[in-house]
C-alpha positions, 0 to 999 in steps of 0.5 A: 838415323840409318847410317853406315860408317863412312870410309875414312881417308885411306879406306879405313872404316869409322867405328860403328856405334850401336844404336843402343849405345848412342842413345845411352851417350845422348842420354848422358848428355841430356839429349832427347830426340825432337822431330819436327817438320820444317820447310825444305828451304829452311832445312837447306839454310840450316845445312848450309850454315852448319857446313859453313861453320863446320859444325853439326846440324844439331849444334846449329839448330840448338844455337838458333833456338836459343837465340830465338827464345832469348829474343822473345 
């Protein structure tokens, strides 16, 4: 969660979003924090899949959880 802005392509900095503001944005989207402990191999697979698809880790995890629940 401790993130600083990553320099843009030409050394410009991305706007830093205040944590309180980010929480408000997440709440407006109906998102809540959900911490779990996962095996490091599984986490590596999730990161790899997210990178391959060009999406965030949250999106991949959400998609896989939905598929798993539907399959049950």
